[in-house]
N, C-alpha and C positions, 0 to 999 in steps of 0.2 A: 504493500500500500504506500503511495508517495505521501510525502511529508504534508501535503495542504488535506488531502483526504483523511489522513490519521488525526490532524487536530480537528477538523468540522467533526469527524465521528466522535472523538473525544468530548467536544464541547456539547454536542446533542444531548447528553444526558445532565439532568439539573444536579443531581448529587454531584457528579465532577465539576460542574459548575460552581457549586457551593464550595466544594474543596478548595478550588483554584482561588475563590475570592477569599477564603480564610489563609491561603498562603500567601496572598497578596499583603496581608497585615504583617508577615515574618514567618520565618521557619518554626516548624513545630514537629513533636514527635507524633508516630502514628496513631498512638492511643487518643492524644488529644484531637486528632481529626476525627475519629470515630464517633466521637462523644454526641454530638448532635443529630446524628441520624440514627434511625431505628433499624439498623440493619446489622448483622453479624461482622465480626472481625474479619473472616475469610472475604465476605463481600466487599469490604473496605479495601482490603488487598488487592482485590480484582480491579476496582476502580482505581487505586494508585498505579497498577501495572499498565492499564490503558494510558493513562496521564503521562507515564513514564515513557513507554513505548513512542508515544505522539511527540516526545521532547517538550512536554509542558512543564514536568516537575523533574526532579532529581532525588534520588533517595541515597542516604549513606548510613551505616553503623557508626554510632557513637556511644561507645560502652557498651551497655545493654541497650540501648535504644536505637531506633530506626528513625533516622531525622529527616524530613521533607522540607524542600524549598523549591520555590517558584522559578521556573528558567524561562525568561523572558524571551530569549531566542527561539523558544518553540512557537510563539505566537506571531512570529515574523511572517510566515507564509500565509497565515489566515488575514494577517492585517493588509499586506500587500494585495491579495485578492480582493477584500472588501474596499480596499483604498481606491482602486480603478473603477468601480462602480460609484463610489461617493463623488468621484470627479464627473462622471457621466450625469449623475442626479443634480449636480450643481449645474452644470452646463445648461441642463434640461429646464432647470427652474429659473436660470439667468434668461433663458429665452421666452419662457412663461411671462416674466416681469416684463421684457421689452414688450411683448404681444400687448398685455394688458395697458401698459404706458401709452403705446401708440394707439389703442382703441378710440374711437371718436366718442365725445362727451355723450353721456347718456341725455335722452330727450325727456321732456316732462313727463310724459306717459311713463316712461319705464322707471323714473325715479319714484313714483307713485305705486309700484308694484307691491302687491300683498307681501306681508312679513311671512316668514316661514311658517309660523302657527296659522296664520290665515290660509296659507297654501295648504298646508297640510289638511284643514278643514273642508277645503273646498274639494280637495281629492278625493278623501273617505268616501262620499257616495258612489263614486265611478269605480272604486276597487270593492265595494261591496256589491255592486251590480256584476261585477265580472266574477267574483265567488260564487254568485247565483247560477250562473250558467252552467 
């Protein structure tokens, strides 16, 4: 599995995201990581193995404890992938702003269009009629 797929696969699980959030505050030992979760020790170990294989954390033995810490480099592939789409959306939103700014001024009739609540009230009978069919 390539690095990007491994990172997104690891990030897909909410427990693993919570583990990463905890490790973002600083390194800790495996026993502390597992406390907030209602899962077994072996299940936490499996989550940690997935995170480690994805390059998102590292584990080492410190005396009798296994210490985990976040590895920022592991998120680089995911960040780079998301970043290219951020540029796409920013460019799209910039074009939308330009179109809105270039739109002709609203006429008097359009300015007095019904509010969202009034529009919803006027559409309701049509929706009910469609449902009866």
